[in-house]
Every structure is written in C-alpha cells, then in structure tokens.
KOLSETI-812079 format. One record per atom (N, C-alpha, C, O, CB): x, y, z; residue in one letter. Coordinates in steps of 0.2 Angstrom, whole numbers, padded with zeros to 4 digits, always signed. Glycine has a CB too. Example, Ala and Ser with C-alpha at 12.3 -4.5 7.8 and 13.67 -1.06 7.14 Angstrom:
<recs>
+0066-0028+0039a
+0062-0022+0039a
+0066-0016+0039a
+0071-0017+0042a
+0057-0022+0045a
+0064-0011+0035s
+0068-0005+0036s
+0064+0000+0039s
+0067+0006+0040s
+0070-0003+0029s
</recs>
This chain:
<recs>
+0054+0085-0071m
+0053+0084-0060m
+0048+0080-0062m
+0043+0083-0064m
+0051+0092-0053m
+0048+0073-0061s
+0042+0070-0058s
+0039+0070-0054s
+0042+0074-0050s
+0041+0065-0057s
+0033+0066-0054k
+0029+0069-0047k
+0029+0061-0044k
+0028+0056-0046k
+0020+0074-0048k
+0031+0065-0034k
+0030+0055-0032k
+0027+0060-0026k
+0029+0066-0024k
+0039+0046-0030k
+0022+0053-0023m
+0020+0053-0017m
+0022+0046-0013m
+0023+0041-0016m
+0014+0054-0017m
+0022+0047-0007a
+0022+0043-0004a
+0017+0043+0004a
+0016+0047+0008a
+0030+0042-0004a
+0013+0035+0002i
+0010+0033+0006i
+0011+0027+0011i
+0012+0021+0009i
+0006+0033+0004i
+0011+0029+0019t
+0012+0024+0024t
+0005+0024+0027t
+0002+0028+0030t
+0017+0027+0029t
+0004+0016+0027c
-0001+0011+0028c
+0001+0008+0038c
+0004+0004+0042c
-0001+0004+0021c
+0000+0011+0038n
-0002+0007+0047n
-0006+0005+0052n
-0005+0006+0058n
-0001+0010+0051n
-0011+0002+0049g
-0016-0003+0053g
-0021-0006+0048g
-0021-0002+0043g
-0021+0001+0060g
-0024-0010+0048v
-0028-0013+0044v
-0036-0012+0047v
-0041-0016+0047v
-0025-0022+0044v
-0036-0006+0048l
-0045-0009+0048l
-0047-0003+0042l
-0042+0001+0040l
-0051-0006+0058l
-0053-0004+0039p
-0052-0001+0034p
-0053+0006+0034p
-0053+0009+0029p
-0054-0005+0030p
-0055+0010+0041k
-0052+0019+0037k
-0044+0018+0034k
-0043+0022+0029k
-0051+0026+0044k
-0040+0015+0036n
-0034+0013+0032n
-0032+0016+0029n
-0030+0021+0029n
-0033+0008+0029n
-0034+0008+0026l
-0032+0005+0019l
-0037+0008+0017l
-0035+0011+0012l
-0032-0003+0018l
-0046+0010+0016y
-0048+0011+0010y
-0044+0021+0009y
-0046+0024+0004y
-0058+0010+0009y
-0039+0026+0014a
-0038+0032+0016a
-0033+0029+0010a
-0034+0033+0005a
-0037+0035+0023a
-0029+0026+0009a
-0024+0023+0005a
-0027+0023+0001a
-0026+0028-0003a
-0021+0017+0007a
-0031+0015-0002f
-0029+0013-0007f
-0032+0023-0011f
-0030+0025-0016f
-0033+0004-0010f
-0039+0027-0006v
-0041+0030-0015v
-0035+0036-0014v
-0035+0040-0018v
-0051+0035-0018v
-0032+0037-0010l
-0028+0044-0012l
-0023+0040-0018l
-0023+0041-0023l
-0023+0049-0004l
-0018+0034-0016g
-0014+0032-0021g
-0019+0031-0026g
-0018+0036-0030g
-0011+0025-0020g
-0023+0028-0027s
-0026+0026-0034s
-0028+0034-0039s
-0027+0034-0045s
-0032+0021-0032s
-0030+0038-0034a
-0033+0046-0040a
-0025+0050-0037a
-0024+0056-0039a
-0043+0052-0036a
-0020+0047-0033a
-0012+0055-0037a
-0010+0047-0042a
-0010+0049-0048a
-0001+0060-0028a
-0009+0040-0042s
-0009+0037-0050s
-0013+0040-0055s
-0011+0045-0059s
-0011+0029-0050s
-0016+0039-0056a
-0023+0045-0060a
-0018+0050-0059a
-0012+0047-0062a
-0033+0047-0055a
-0017+0054-0057a
-0014+0060-0059a
-0010+0060-0060a
-0008+0065-0060a
-0014+0063-0057a
-0005+0053-0062g
-0001+0057-0065g
+0008+0055-0060g
+0013+0053-0063g
-0004+0065-0065g
+0007+0057-0054y
+0012+0053-0047y
+0012+0044-0050y
+0009+0040-0052y
+0007+0054-0037y
+0020+0047-0047e
+0024+0041-0046e
+0022+0040-0035e
+0025+0043-0031e
+0034+0043-0050e
+0015+0034-0033v
+0016+0032-0029v
+0016+0026-0025v
+0013+0021-0025v
+0016+0034-0029v
+0022+0027-0019l
+0022+0020-0016l
+0021+0021-0009l
+0022+0026-0005l
+0029+0017-0019l
+0017+0014-0008m
+0013+0012-0005m
+0016+0009+0001m
+0019+0003+0000m
+0009+0009-0009m
+0016+0011+0006y
+0021+0006+0011y
+0018+0006+0018y
+0016+0011+0021y
+0029+0008+0012y
+0018-0004+0019f
+0015-0008+0026f
+0018-0005+0028f
+0021+0000+0025f
+0016-0015+0028f
+0018-0006+0036t
+0022-0007+0039t
+0023-0013+0045t
+0019-0011+0049t
+0021-0002+0041t
+0026-0018+0048p
+0023-0026+0051p
+0014-0022+0054p
+0009-0026+0054p
+0031-0029+0062p
+0012-0017+0056d
+0005-0017+0057d
+0000-0021+0052d
-0004-0026+0052d
+0004-0011+0058d
+0001-0014+0049a
-0004-0016+0042a
-0002-0023+0038a
-0006-0024+0034a
-0002-0008+0036a
+0002-0028+0038a
+0006-0032+0032a
+0001-0037+0034a
+0003-0043+0034a
+0014-0035+0032a
-0005-0037+0035t
-0007-0045+0035t
-0014-0043+0034t
-0019-0047+0035t
-0006-0051+0044t
-0016-0036+0032a
-0021-0035+0024a
-0019-0037+0017a
-0022-0040+0013a
-0023-0026+0022a
-0011-0036+0018l
-0009-0039+0010l
-0007-0048+0012l
-0002-0051+0010l
+0000-0033+0008l
-0010-0049+0013k
-0009-0056+0010k
-0014-0060+0008k
-0020-0057+0009k
-0007-0061+0014k
-0015-0066+0004k
-0021-0067-0001k
-0028-0067+0001k
-0030-0068+0007k
-0021-0072-0004k
-0032-0065-0002g
-0040-0064-0001g
-0041-0058+0006g
-0047-0057+0008g
-0043-0072+0001g
-0037-0057+0008e
-0039-0051+0016e
-0039-0046+0012e
-0042-0042+0015e
-0033-0049+0023e
-0037-0042+0006l
-0044-0035+0003l
-0048-0038+0002l
-0049-0034-0001l
-0045-0029-0002l
-0050-0042+0001e
-0056-0046-0004e
-0063-0045+0001e
-0069-0046-0001e
-0053-0055-0006e
-0058-0043+0009k
-0065-0045+0014k
-0065-0040+0015k
-0069-0039+0020k
-0065-0051+0022k
-0063-0032+0014i
-0065-0028+0014i
-0072-0021+0011i
-0071-0016+0007i
-0059-0029+0015i
-0075-0022+0012n
-0084-0019+0011n
-0085-0012+0017n
-0087-0014+0023n
-0092-0029+0014n
-0084-0006+0016k
-0088-0001+0017k
-0093+0000+0015k
-0093+0003+0010k
-0085+0002+0017k
-0099+0000+0017k
-0107+0005+0014k
-0103+0012+0012k
-0100+0015+0015k
-0113+0008+0023k
-0105+0015+0005g
-0104+0021+0006g
-0096+0023+0000g
-0093+0029-0001g
-0105+0022+0015g
-0092+0016-0001m
-0083+0021-0001m
-0083+0014-0007m
-0086+0008-0006m
-0074+0022+0011m
-0080+0015-0013p
-0081+0012-0017p
-0077+0004-0016p
-0075+0002-0010p
-0080+0015-0024p
-0075+0001-0024d
-0075-0006-0020d
-0068-0009-0020d
-0063-0007-0024d
-0080-0013-0024d
-0068-0013-0014m
-0058-0010-0011m
-0055-0017-0019m
-0049-0017-0018m
-0055-0015+0004m
-0055-0020-0023m
-0054-0023-0026m
-0051-0018-0032m
-0046-0016-0034m
-0059-0028-0027m
-0060-0016-0034a
-0057-0011-0039a
-0051-0004-0037a
-0048-0001-0041a
-0063-0007-0042a
-0051-0002-0030l
-0044+0001-0030l
-0038+0000-0028l
-0034+0004-0027l
-0043+0005-0027l
-0037-0008-0028v
-0030-0010-0028v
-0031-0012-0034v
-0026-0010-0037v
-0028-0014-0023v
-0034-0015-0037e
-0033-0017-0044e
-0029-0011-0051e
-0024-0010-0054e
-0041-0019-0046e
-0035-0007-0049g
-0034+0002-0052g
-0027+0003-0048g
-0022+0000-0052g
-0040+0009-0048g
-0024+0007-0041f
-0017+0009-0040f
-0013+0003-0045f
-0011+0006-0049f
-0014+0008-0032f
-0012-0004-0045q
-0009-0009-0045q
-0007-0007-0055q
-0002-0004-0057q
-0015-0017-0042q
-0012-0008-0057a
-0013-0005-0066a
-0010-0001-0069a
-0007-0002-0075a
-0017-0002-0067a
-0010+0006-0064l
-0006+0013-0065l
+0001+0013-0062l
+0005+0018-0060l
-0011+0019-0062l
+0004+0003-0062d
+0011+0006-0059d
+0009+0006-0051d
+0013+0002-0049d
+0012+0014-0061d
+0006+0008-0048g
+0009+0011-0039g
+0011+0004-0038g
+0010-0001-0042g
+0000+0013-0032g
+0015+0003-0033r
+0017+0002-0029r
+0020+0002-0024r
+0024+0006-0021r
+0018+0001-0030r
+0016-0007-0020i
+0013-0010-0015i
+0019-0010-0012i
+0023-0014-0015i
+0009-0016-0017i
+0023-0009-0004l
+0032-0010-0005l
+0026-0014+0002l
+0021-0012+0003l
+0042-0001-0004l
+0030-0019+0008l
+0030-0022+0015l
+0033-0022+0017l
+0037-0025+0013l
+0029-0027+0018l
+0036-0019+0024c
+0041-0018+0027c
+0044-0027+0029c
+0040-0032+0030c
+0037-0012+0034c
+0051-0027+0029e
+0053-0035+0028e
+0051-0036+0034e
+0051-0042+0035e
+0060-0037+0026e
+0049-0031+0042l
+0048-0036+0046l
+0043-0034+0045l
+0044-0029+0042l
+0051-0037+0053l
+0039-0035+0045a
+0032-0042+0044a
+0033-0047+0046a
+0030-0049+0050a
+0029-0044+0037a
+0037-0050+0043f
+0035-0059+0043f
+0039-0060+0050f
+0035-0061+0055f
+0040-0066+0034f
+0044-0059+0052a
+0044-0059+0060a
+0038-0057+0068a
+0036-0059+0074a
+0050-0054+0061a
+0038-0051+0063v
+0032-0050+0070v
+0026-0051+0066v
+0023-0046+0069v
+0031-0041+0074v
+0023-0053+0063n
+0016-0055+0060n
+0014-0064+0060n
+0009-0068+0059n
+0017-0051+0050n
+0024-0066+0061d
+0025-0075+0058d
+0021-0074+0048d
+0016-0076+0046d
+0016-0082+0066d
+0024-0072+0046m
+0021-0077+0041m
+0026-0077+0034m
+0032-0076+0034m
+0012-0073+0039m
+0022-0078+0029t
+0028-0080+0025t
+0025-0077+0019t
+0019-0077+0018t
+0031-0089+0023t
+0030-0074+0015e
+0030-0073+0004e
+0022-0076+0004e
+0016-0074+0005e
+0038-0082-0002e
+0026-0085+0004e
+0019-0087-0002e
+0010-0087+0001e
+0005-0089-0002e
+0021-0097-0003e
+0011-0083+0008e
+0005-0081+0012e
+0000-0072+0007e
-0006-0069+0008e
+0010-0080+0022e
+0006-0068+0001l
+0007-0063+0001l
+0002-0064-0006l
+0000-0069-0010l
+0015-0061+0001l
-0001-0058-0006r
-0002-0060-0014r
+0001-0054-0020r
+0003-0049-0019r
-0012-0062-0014r
+0000-0056-0025d
+0003-0051-0029d
+0007-0049-0033d
+0008-0052-0038d
+0004-0049-0029d
+0010-0044-0032g
+0014-0038-0035g
+0018-0034-0025g
+0019-0028-0024g
+0005-0030-0041g
+0018-0036-0022v
+0018-0036-0015v
+0026-0035-0015v
+0028-0041-0015v
+0014-0044-0011v
+0033-0029-0015e
+0038-0026-0015e
+0039-0031-0008e
+0034-0033-0006e
+0038-0019-0015e
+0043-0032-0005i
+0047-0032+0004i
+0055-0027+0003i
+0061-0029+0001i
+0050-0044+0007i
+0050-0020+0005v
+0059-0017+0005v
+0060-0018+0015v
+0056-0021+0018v
+0059-0005+0002v
+0066-0015+0017g
+0068-0014+0022g
+0065-0004+0024g
+0061-0001+0021g
+0076-0017+0021g
+0068-0003+0030a
+0064+0003+0030a
+0071+0008+0026a
+0071+0013+0023a
+0059+0006+0039a
+0075+0007+0028t
+0083+0012+0024t
+0079+0011+0017t
+0077+0017+0016t
+0094+0008+0025t
+0078+0006+0011s
+0075+0007+0007s
+0068+0012+0006s
+0070+0017+0001s
+0075+0002+0005s
+0064+0013+0008f
+0057+0015+0007f
+0059+0024+0008f
+0058+0029+0004f
+0052+0011+0014f
+0062+0024+0012v
+0067+0032+0013v
+0070+0036+0008v
+0070+0041+0005v
+0074+0032+0018v
+0075+0029+0008l
+0076+0034-0003l
+0074+0033-0006l
+0073+0038-0010l
+0080+0034-0009l
+0071+0028-0008a
+0066+0029-0014a
+0058+0037-0012a
+0056+0041-0016a
+0061+0019-0013a
+0058+0036-0009i
+0054+0042-0008i
+0056+0051-0007i
+0052+0055-0008i
+0051+0040-0004i
+0064+0052-0005s
+0066+0056-0001s
+0064+0062-0007s
+0063+0068-0005s
+0073+0055+0003s
+0063+0060-0013d
+0060+0065-0019d
+0055+0067-0020d
+0053+0072-0023d
+0060+0064-0024d
+0053+0061-0017a
+0043+0062-0013a
+0041+0069-0013a
+0046+0072-0009a
+0040+0059-0003a
+0034+0076-0017q
+0033+0079-0016q
+0026+0080-0010q
+0025+0085-0007q
+0034+0081-0021q
+0025+0074-0010l
+0018+0073-0004l
+0022+0067+0001l
+0027+0065-0001l
+0009+0071-0008l
+0017+0066+0006t
+0017+0061+0010t
+0012+0061+0014t
+0010+0066+0015t
+0021+0060+0012t
+0009+0056+0017f
+0002+0051+0018f
+0005+0047+0022f
+0010+0043+0021f
-0002+0048+0011f
+0002+0047+0026s
+0002+0044+0034s
-0006+0040+0034s
-0011+0042+0030s
+0003+0053+0042s
-0007+0035+0038f
-0016+0033+0037f
-0014+0025+0043f
-0018+0021+0045f
-0020+0031+0024f
</recs>
C-alpha cells in the first residue's frame, strides 16, 4: 500500500504557504505521494513570481521548498473556481500547476492516510 498525504492551502499568508510546503516537502522526502490543493483564496500565490516574494526570517527558502517538493513528484493542484473568483488566467500560473475540480481532488485523496489544512 502506498502512503498518501493531502494538504489543502486556504490562504496566501506566509503562515499558510510555509506550513503547506514544509510538511509537503518532508512527506515527499519520506516517500509519501503528496497532493497539495490550493483553494480560490490561496490561488494568487500560484501566479508566476508570487512564491518567489515569500521570505520569512528563520524559515527555509520558499523556492527551495517548492522546487524540492516538485522534484520529489509532489503535485500542486488548483481549484478550477479560482479563475472566476480571482479574475485569473491559466497563462498566469507557474509551471507544474494542475487545474482540477473539487470532486476530482476528493476522489484523488480518498485513500490518503494523512490530511492537513492551512
């Protein structure tokens, strides 16, 4: 049986993003399949160049976390409702972001052993 973790990111504040990417990176490194789902309230963090702006004293480099997470096959999923809610386009998104509906996310994590929400 494979190990799976689901993380929901609900905001663009550093406390939301760091928690999601630190735990996601750690779980990926420990062999978990990790699916990180960004709700419409967190969607703007996935615009090109936005995560690069996040820096908090004493915390790891945000881009090192993101790149490490993706290098370990961590998946970044974005709720399809984010486009209408935030007046965004797919072209604005950083590379590697998958667009899914809530139902698809729920089905994909139905066998997750761990779930977190930030």
